[in-house]
Structure formats: C-alpha cells, structure tokens
N, C-alpha and C positions, 0 to 999 in steps of 0.2 A: 566566514562562513562557507562551509562546503554546500554539497549539492541535498536534494532535497528528492526525494522517490516516494513511490505511492503502488503499492501491493496489492492484492487482490485475489478473495478463494472465497468460491462460491457455495460453498455447505461448509459450517460448523465444524466436520470432520477431514478438511482438507490443513496442510499444515504449509504457510507460506516460507519454509524456511528455506528454500530454494532461490524462492523471489528477493527475501532479505539478503543472503547473501551475493547471490549478482548485483543489489542495488551497493550493495555494500563495499564490492569489486568495482562498481565504475565511480567509487571516490560518494558517495551519499552518505554524509553522517546524522541526517534524519529521515525517518521513515515511516510514514502512516501507512496502517494495514486496515484493511474495509474486511471482517469476516461476516461468512454469511450472506454475503452481495454477489444475484448475478450479474452478468452485465451487462444485460438490458434495464437495471435496475436504474431509475434516477437518483434515489436516495441514494447516497455513499458519502456519512457523516466524515469520515477519517480523509477523501478527496476534497470536501469540502471545506476542512481545515489547512489542507494543503494549498488549497487558493487563498485562503485568508492569510498567507504568510507573507 
C-alpha cells in the first residue's frame, strides 16, 4: 500500500488540484480532501476518515 495524503481548501470556490498534484508526486495513492473548511475548524470529516485508516 502506498502513502495517504490530505488536502484542504478553505472555501467551496477554491480548488485542491495543485495540492492533489503535489501529493501524487510525493507518492500518495489515496488522498482525502476537505472542501470549505477553514484551518481553525475542528470538524474536518475527511481528515477524520484518514485517521481511521
């Protein structure tokens, strides 16, 4: 199994493509992405899923 990564964008208008490209280049084959979640929010559902892996 390869590496797992997590990306986050603060607003729904933003795009995580550059983060996905960087994580893929770093060898991640599973990427979880939170959309519309600010950095100070404690509720990050995709990050929680990653932690459960």
